[in-house]
N, C-alpha and C positions, 0 to 999 in steps of 0.2 A: 590474585590472578594466577591461573594455572597455565604454564607454557607447554604446549603440546610438543612431543618429540617424535620424529619419524620412526616408523617401524624398522628395526635393525635389519630385517630380512630384505628391505628395499635398498639397503646401502651397497655400494660397490665393494669388491674384494679388498681394495686398497684402504678404503675408509673403515671397513670392518676390522682390518688388521690393526689400524691405528687405534681403534676403539678398544681392542683387546689389550694393547700395550698400556693405554691409559687406565684401564681397569686394574691391571697388575700393579701399576705404579701407585694407584690409590690404596691397594692392599698393603704394599710395602710401607707406605706412610702411616699405616695404623688405622685406616678407615675400615669399618666392618664390611663384609660382603654385601649386606643389606643396604648400607649407605652408598656404596659404590654403584650397586644396581639401580637404586632410585635416582642417583645423580645422572647416570648415563642412559637411563631408559631401558635397562636390561632386566632379565629375571635373576633372582638371587642364585638359582641353581646354575645358570650359565656362568656367572662370575666365579662361583665355587668350583666348577669344573675346570675353568681356565687356571685358577690359582693353585689348585691341587696338582694339576699336570705340570705347571711351571716349577712349583716347589720341589717336585720329585725328580724331574729330569731336565729342567732348564727350558729356555725359550723354544728350543728345537722340538720339544714335546707338545708345544701349544697346538691344540686341535685346529686345523684350518678348514675343515669341512663345514658346510652350512647345516644347521639343525633346525628343527621346528617345521611346522606345516608351511609350505610355500604360500605366499600371499595370494588370496583368491581361491585357494583350494578349499573344498568343503562347503562352498557357498551353494545355496539352493538353486539360484538362477545362473545359467551360463551367460557369457558376454552377449550373445545374440538375443537371448530372451530379455536381458536387462535393457538392451538398446531399444528393442521393440516396445517394451513397457514404458520407457521414457518418452518415446514418440507419442504414445497414447495420452500420457499424463500432460504433455505439453500442448497437444493439439486437439484433444477431444474432451468432451464432458462425460461424466458417468452415464448420463442418459443416452448418449450417442452409442455406447457400447453395451447397453442393456444392464447397467449396474444401478440398483435402487438407492441412489444417494444424490442430493442436490450439488455436492461438491466432492472433491477428492479428499476423503479422510483416510486414516490408516485402515479402518475396516473396509472402506470401499476399495482400496488398493488390494487388500487381502482377498476380497471377493473377485477382483479382476484377475489376480494371479491364479485363483482356483478355477475360474472360468476358462482362462486361456491355456493353462498348463496342468490342470488337475493337481495342483500342489497346495496343500494346506499349510500356509505360513502363519505363525502366531502374530497377533497384532503388534506386540512389542518388537518382534523381529522386523516387521514391516516398517515401523518407525525408525529403527536403526538403519535399514536399507535406504529410506528416504533421506535421512540426515547425511549419510555417506555420499549421496549423490547431489547434495546441495539444496534439497527441498526443506523448507521451514514452514511451520504453521502460521497462517495469516488470516486476518479477518477478511472474508471474501467481499470483493466489490460487487455492488448490485448491477445486474445486467438484464434489461427487459427481454422477455422471450419473444416479443413481437417486433423487436428491432430488425430492420432490414440491412444486412451487411453491405449490400450494393449501394444503398442510399447513403450509408455512413462513409463508404469508400469514395463516393462521388463528392461528398461534402469535403472530405479531407484533401482529395487530389485535385478537384476542379473548382467547386463553388467557393470555398473559403479563400484559396489563393487568388481567385478573381476579385473577391471583395477586397483583399489586402492590397492588390496592385491598384485598384480603383481609388482606394483610400489614400494611398501614397501619391497618386497622380493628382487627386483633387484636394489634398491637404485635409482630409477628413479624419475624424477620430472613430475608431472601432470600439464600441461599448457592448459588453455582454451583460444581459439582464436576466433577473429571475425573481420569483417571489418565494417566501418561506414564512413559517410561523413558529412561534416559541410558546411554551407553556410554563406557568409559574411552578408547576410540580415536576418540571423536567430536570433531572439530576443524573447526568451520564457518568459521573465519576464513581469509583468504588470506595467503600469505607471499611475501616478495620473494626473488628469486634472480637470478644473472647471466643476461643474455639468452641464450636457447637452452638453458638448463638448468632443469629442474623444481625447484620448492620441495620440500624433503624434510622429513618428520617421522617420527621413530621412535615407533611405536605399541606399546602393550602388547597383551596377549592380547585379541582381539576379543570373547571371551566374558565379559569383566568388565562386567557390567551391574547396574543398580540401578533400582528402580521407585519411583514417588511417586504418592500420591493426595492431593489437596488440594481445599479449597473457598475461595472468596473472595466477599466481598459488596461492593456498591457503596458501602458505608460505609467500606471499607478493611480489614476484618477478614480474617485468614488462619488456616486450620487445615490441618494436614497430617500425613502419616505415610509413612515409607519402608517398603518391603517388598521381599523378594527373589523369592518365587514368583509365579506367575500369580495375578491377582485372581480370587477365588472369592466365593461368597455369604457364607461364614463370615468371610472376611477383610474383606469390605465391612461386615458387621455389627460387627466389631471396631472399624473406623474410626468407624462411626456412634455406637457407644457412647462412644468417646473424644470425638467431637464434642459429644455432649450433656453430657459431664462438664466440658467447657471453656466451656459457654455456659449462660446462665440464661433467655434468651428462647426462644420457640418458633421452630423452624427450618423454613422452606420450602426444601427442597433440590431443586435442578434438576440433573439428570444426563442423560447419553445413554442409549441403550437397550442397553448392554452386557448380556450374558446374566446376569452376576453381579448386576447392578442389578435385573433383572426376575425374579429367582429367587423361587420360592414361599417359601423360608425368609426372604428379605428382606421380602416382602409380609406374611408373618405377624408378623415382628418389628415392622415399621412399624405394623401394626394394634394391637399391644400398647402402642405408644408414641405413638399418634396425638395425645395431648394435648401432646407435646413436638416432634414432627417429622412432616412430610408430604413425600412424595417426588413430584416431577413430572418428566415426561420430555420432552426436547427433540424437535423433529421428526426423523424418521429422516434419516440421511445429511446432517446439517447441523452439522458441528463448528464452522464459522465463526460460529455463533450462540451459542457458549458462551464467555463472557469468560475462563474459566479456561484455555482453549487459549492465550491470549496470555501468561499466566504461564508455561505450559509452554515456549513458544518463547523467552521471556526467559531462563528457567533454562538451557535447553540451550545457548543462545548464550554464556553467561557462565561456567559452572562450570569449563570446561577452558581458560580464557583464559590462565592463568598456567603451564600445563604439564599433561601428561597423568598421571593417577594410575596407580599400578602394581598396585593391588589393590582389591577391592570396598569394603573399609572406607575406603580413601582417597577413592573415588568417593562413597560415602555421606556421608562427612564434608563434602565440598564441597557436596553437595546440601543437607545440613542447614544449613551455613553460609549458603548463599544464602537458604533459607527463613526461618531465624531473623532474618536481617537484614531480610527483607521484612516480617516481623511488625511491625517498628518503623517501617515506611515506608508508612503508610496512604494518603498521597497518591499514591505510586507505584502502589499497588494500584488506586486509583480511576482512574488513567490507563489501565489495561487496558480499562476500560469506554468509553473514548473512540474506540476503533476503530469506523469506520462500521458494521461488521456487528453490533456489540453495543451501540451507543449506546441502543438501545431499553431496555436494562436499567440505564442509568446513573442512573435515578431518575425517579419520576413527579412 
């Protein structure tokens, strides 16, 4: 572990004077100037200058002036430019400001600096600039272009809170549901191989797939069903009937606007069972607001970790194993609700 030391130019005069005395004491004890410099976070030349002056004329000759370039001097962007740049990076997308990039990369930021200030900053320097200001590279979260911010805001500020208060008043359970699929040749992890050679994995038939529909609650409950064909209204009703058979409380079910969810058959079935279940729909194109999406990601990332299945039943068995284990891990399920995008549903 490398422990970072503050730039000596940022220290107060009193602290800097104490640092000089400690450097001289280290030299007196027989440490080399290089060792003292490394220990205190100074340059060897600075320690040498202090020791030479002290050895010749005593402590009174110790230089008290500050040397070196002041912190921040020589930087390409001034404080005002840097602040404006951070505002754009925090609040705008590259497309918003005419930069040809889907996300803010080092090259995209360099293009922005060139566009705004006519300054050509090397990509490496841009990376250093971003690190100094707390920006780190991350895998971007997917965000639908057609998403309506007003609809999402209404969901977060009005619709869901109303569902939550109704559930509390009526003793109902709020379940969030979603469908997903997994493939036998799906292997999201990286593998090691000799330099210059690709990592290899022998995959089975890419058409080996299995689907899953599940619901989770912020209390940690899980309900699920695997299926092979495409989700239809009839299949969704089958799952809903199974869901009611496994619960005793009323269910407020939140799902996306898949055609099977909004079908007239489902609407009629829900009307006949409204004393036990009510269905609510998430904002359009907002999958990141569904806590069950994070279960899907977890499942896909783990089911093939020990090897790839060779047939559908093997894949289904792994999915069932993951879900059955999850049923007995309510705290793990509750953790899905801690993602910043779905913390609104973690509990009122």
